[in-house]
N, C-alpha and C positions, 0 to 999 in steps of 0.2 A: 340446793334442790334435793340432792341425793343424801342429805345428812342422816335422816332417820334410817333409810335403807343401809347406808354405809355403816352406821353404828351397829345395826343388827348383824350384818354379814361379818363385820370385824369381830364381834363377840363370839359368833359361832366358830369362825376360823381360828380365833385365838385358842379356843378350847381344843380344837382338832390339832392345831399346829404344835401344841405342847406334847402330844402323844408320840412316843418313838415308834410304837406299833399300834395298828388299828385292826379291829375285828370287823366282820361284815355287818354286825349289828350296830356298831358305832357309826359306820359310814352311812348306813340307811337312816339312822336317827338324825345325823347331821344334814343329810340331803332333804329330809322332811322339813327340818327347820329352815333351810335355805329356801325351799319352795314356798313355805308360808310367808317368809320375809319378802319374797318377790311379789306374791299376791297382795300382801298388805300395802306394798308400794305401788299398787295399781298396774303391775306388769300383766300383760295379756296372759290368760290362763294357759293357752297352748304354748306360748313362748316359755313360761315358767316351767311347765311340765317337761318340755323338750330339753330345756337347759339342764335340769336335774338329771334327766335320763342320760344325756350325753356325758356328763361328769361321772355318773355311776358306771357307765359302760367303759370309760377310759380307765377308771380305777381298777375294775376287774380285769380289763384287757392287759394292763401293764403290771398286774400281779403285785400291787403295792401293799395289799393287806398282809399284816404280820411282818412286813419288812422294816428295817431301820429307816428313820426319817419319813415314815409314811405320812405323818401329819403335814410336814412341809410340802410333800408331793401333792397332797389333796389341795392345799392352799394354792399352789401353782396351777393346778388344773382348773380350779374355779376362776382364777385370774385370767388364764388363757381363754377359757370358754366365754367369759364376760366380754373380752375383746372381740371374739368372733360374733357374739350376739349383737354388739354395737356396730358391727360392720367390717371387722378385720382390718384391712389396710385403709388408711385415710384416703378419701376421694375428694377431688375438687372439680368444678365445672370445666368443661373443655374450652380452651381458648385458642382460636386460630389467629393468624396474622391480621385478618380483617373479616368482616361479615359476621361478627358475633351479635346475635340478637337473643336476649334472654327474656323470657316470658314469666312474670311474677303472678302467681295465682294464690287464692286463699279466701277464707271468709273474712267479713268485716270484724275488726277488733283483734285480729291475730298479729298485727304488726307488719302488714305487707308493705305499706307506704314507707314506714320508718326503715324497714329492712332494705328497701330499694335505695334509699339515701345512704345507708351504711355501706351497701355494696359499691355504690359510686365512690364513696370516700376511700374504701379499701383498695379498689383497683386503680383509682387515680394516683394513689400513693405508689403504685407499682409501675406507673408510667403509661397507663392506658388513657386514651382519649375517649371519655365517656359522654354519652347523650342519654338523658332520661326522657321517657315518653309518658305523659300523664294521661292514661286512657281510662281512668276510673270516672265515668260520668254519672255513676249512681249516687255516690256520696258527695254532697254539695261542696265540702271543703277539701276533698281529696286532692284535686288538681292544685289548689292554692298551697296546701301543705307540702306537696312534692316540690313546688316552685321555691318555697322557703328553704327546704332542705338542699335543693340544687344550688341556691345562692350561697348557702353556708359551705358547701363542698367546693363551689367554684366551677360548676359544670353547667352547660346549657340544658334547657328543658323544652320539649315540644308538647304543647297542650292540645289534646283532642277536643274539638268543639262539640257542643250538644247536637245530637241528630246526625253526626258524621258517620258515614258507613265505613266498614273495614277497608273497602277498596279505596276510598278517599284518604283514609289514614295511611295506607301503604304508599299512595302516590305522594302525599305530603312528606312522608318520611324519606322517600327516595330523593325527592327534590332537595330536601334539607341536607342530606348527606353529600349530594353533588356539590353544594356550595360550601359545606363545612364538614370535612372528612372526620369521621369518628369510627374507631375500631371496636367499640363496645356500646351497644344500645340496650338499655334495660327498660322494659315496658311494664308499668304499674297498671294492672287491669282492674276491672270492676269486681266487687265482692258483694256478698249478701250476708244477712244474719243467719241464714241457713241455706243448704243446697236446694236448688230448684231447677226445673227444666229450662226456664228462661235464662238463668245464669250460665248454664252449661252450653246452651245454643250460642249465646253471645261470645263466650270464650272460644268455642270451636270455630266460629266464623272468623274471628280476628286472628286466631292461630293459623288458620288455613291461608290467610292472606300474607301474614308476616313471615311464616315458615321459620320459627325460632329454632336456634341451635340447642337451646336449653329451656326446659319448662320447669320452673322451681316452685314448689308448694311451700308456702309459709304456714307453719303449724304452731299454734299456741300451746305450750307445754302444760299450761294450767287447765286445759280442757280434758286431760286424762284420756280414758279409753275412747271417747268420742273423736279425738284427734285421729285415731287409726281408721275409724269408719270414714271420716272426711277424706283422708289420704287415699283410701281404696277407691272411693267414688270419683274423686278427681282423676286418679290414674286411669280408671276405666274409660273416661271420656276424652281427656286431653293428653294422655300418655306422658306422665311425669318423668323427668330425668334425675331429680334429686330433691332433697328436703332442706328447709331451714327451720330449726326449732328455736322459737323465741321464748323470752322470759325464763331462761335457764337460771337466772339469779333469784327467781321467786321461791315460794315455799311449797310448790307442788311436790307430790311424792316421787315424781321422776319416772313412773312406769311407762308413760307414753313414749318418752325418749328412748328408753331401753327396748321397747317393743317395736318401734317404728321401722327399723331396718329389717327385722325378721318378718313382720307382717306384710309390709309393702314391697320388699325386695329392692327398694330404692335407697341409695346411700344418703346419709346426712352430711351435707356439705359444710354448713355453718351452724353455729349456735349464737343466739343473742344473749348478751350478758349484762346489758344495761340500756338505758334510754339514750345514752350519748351516741354520737355518730361513730365513735371509736369502739362502741360496745358490740362488736361482731368478731367472733373468733372462728377460724377453721376448726372443724370437728375432728379430733384425733381419738379414735376408739381406745387406743392403748393408754392415753393420758387420762381419759375419763374413767376408765376401769381402775387405774391407779389411784385416782382421787376417791372413788367409791370405797376401795379396800384400804384406804389410809396409807397408801404407798407414796402419796404426794405426786408432784409434777414439776420436777426440777427444770425440765426443758421449757415448760411454760413460764416458770419464774425467770429463767435466763432470757427468754424472748421479751418478756415485759421489761426487764432491765435494759435490754438493748434498745427497745422502742423508746424508753424514757430518756435514753442517752445520758447515763449517769456519769458524766465526765467530771462532775464537781464533787464526787463523793469522798475523795481523799483530802485530808487536811495536811498542813505542812509537816508538823511533828505531833506526836501524841500529847505533849505538854502544851501545845498551842491551840487546843480545841476551844475556841471561843463561841460566843452566842451567834456570831455571823455564820460560823461553820454549821452550828446546830440548825439555824434557819434554812440554810441552803440544802442540808441533807433532808430535813423534813419535807421540803417542797419537792425535791427530786424523788423521794420515795413515794410521795402521794401521786406522782405522775404514773406510777405503776398500777394504781388501782387501790380499792379499799384495803386497809391493812389487815383486816380480819380474813379477807380472801387470800392475801399473800401468805399469811401464816399457814393456811391450810394446804398450800402448795409444797410445803417443806415435808419430806417424808417423816411419818410418825407424829407430826404435830397435831393432826386432827384428833388423835386419841389422847395426846398429852394435855390439850387444853381442857379446862373444866367445862362441864355441860352448861350450855347456854352462854358460853363466853362470847363476848362481842366487843370489838374495839370501838370506843366512842370517838367517831371522827370529829364531832363538834369540839372535843377537848383539844385535838390537834390544831383545829382552826383557831381556837382561843390562844394557844401557845404562839402560833404564828402572829396573831394580832398584837400580843404583848411585846414580842421581840421586834416586830415591825414598828412599834411606837417608840423604840429606842433610837438614839442617834447612832451613826456608824461608829463613832468613837466609843460609845457606851457598849455596843455589841462586841467590839474588839477588846475592850478592857472593862469587864463587868465590875471590877473592884472600885471604880469611880462612882458607881451608882449608890449614892447616899440617900438619906431619907427624903430630901426635897425632890430628887430625881425620881424616886420610886412613886411619889405622889403624882408627879407629872405623867409618868408612863402609865400608871393605873387609870388616871382620868382620860388620857388619850386613847386607851384601848378599851375603855368601858369595863374595867375590872377593879378589884380592890388591891390595896397595898399588900395584904396577906397573899393574894394570888401571885403578885410579883416576887414576893419572898420565896414562895414555893418553887417558882421557875428558876430562880437564882440558885436555890439549894440543889435542885435536880441537876442543874448544869455543873455544879461543883462535884457532885457525886459521879456524873458521867466523865468529867475530866480526870478525876482520880482513877476511875476504872480504866480509862484509856492509857494513862501513864503506867498502870500496873501491867496491862496487856503488852505495852511497848517494851517493858523490861523483860517480860517472859518470852517475847518473840526475839529478843536480841541474843547475842552470843552468850551461851551458858544459861539462858533462861529456861524456865520450866514450861513445857508444852502441855497440851491437853492430856489428861490421863496421868499426869505426874503431880497432881496437887497444885498446879500452877494457876488455873483459871479461877476467877471468883465464882462463888457458888450462888451469888444473888445479884441480879441486875438492879440498877437504881430504879425506884418506883416512878411511874408516871403520876404527875400531880393530879389529885382528885378534887371533885367538887369546886372547880373553878367557876366563879360567878360571872355572869354577863353584866 
């Protein structure tokens, strides 16, 4: 989402960061460029203006102009101010021992129902006993959709009937909780294609009856500046406690997410990163700022690795790296998410990758299919794969013999590289920076045919 903005800010700060001393004119020129980059990314005008003003004020106040390392100091100031604009400290919804009722509000199409299911999955994994309430009676399939999500997560759902009053909903909910104790109730409310008085009255009446401890607005990042107007209008009527920004994996310019905290004064609790139930991440301003400025997000990468439980990532010995190991590692890494996204979490990698770079996930699936078509004996000893076996594997996986040849060649190159790394890491081996590591990784096979 923030790729275009990130590239522009990184270009500007790269130029500034190389300067050992800065003049007032240089700082003003850089701040003008930063303001234009923010505006082009659809950041609210007032937010962009105040952002630049605060950085300029700090630069003058700390007397960095003309001093050594002035460029690096400006870069740090921009990074720190970006964190503050996004909310400063990360915030999460308040959770009590019991009696937690969360009210999900938002317009139709923002991802409200899907986000409700994601929250259920997220907190069930943390040991919470979750109940979903399908209170969206406006969209015909909304209650059924939430029921499907609830079944996937493994939590119960209470469906509000057509014509049911808020008082009746409260009474049914209280009766349900007496029979089946739940310490987190998430209510999916009705939405509209646009804000109107009827929607707000309905939400206010239900909110008055249920007395939620959190009222969360689900905002579609793709709607740009209009998302901020929606947030302000909802907050004025139902008193929001936090935001969930969806479709953060899309190609929106990112301005709404950058502006949301400053304009509404409400923290961003979560960001939606995919359509999957696992595609919901706590929003960390410092990590998002790091990604925008190309500093990566190693903590995010480590957390993904922990969630994927990469216990099978190590092979016996470098020389024993067989196709079975390759298959296991590919599948384990894929649990962490799209490879293109993982690479961008590594500091400096977003700038190192060529423009338009994209990992072809389909290629990885094809490699998986080809290795899976081999017998365990063939995977553990690829040398026995002769011409006849290659034809069988190709036919079984829907590929050509040439594709199988490319996979076997890639495996041999990876095996040789791992042997080399094993020798370098051993006693007396050459480490990084000593001319020891290979300069070129084995290439991923290209143009694999289905």
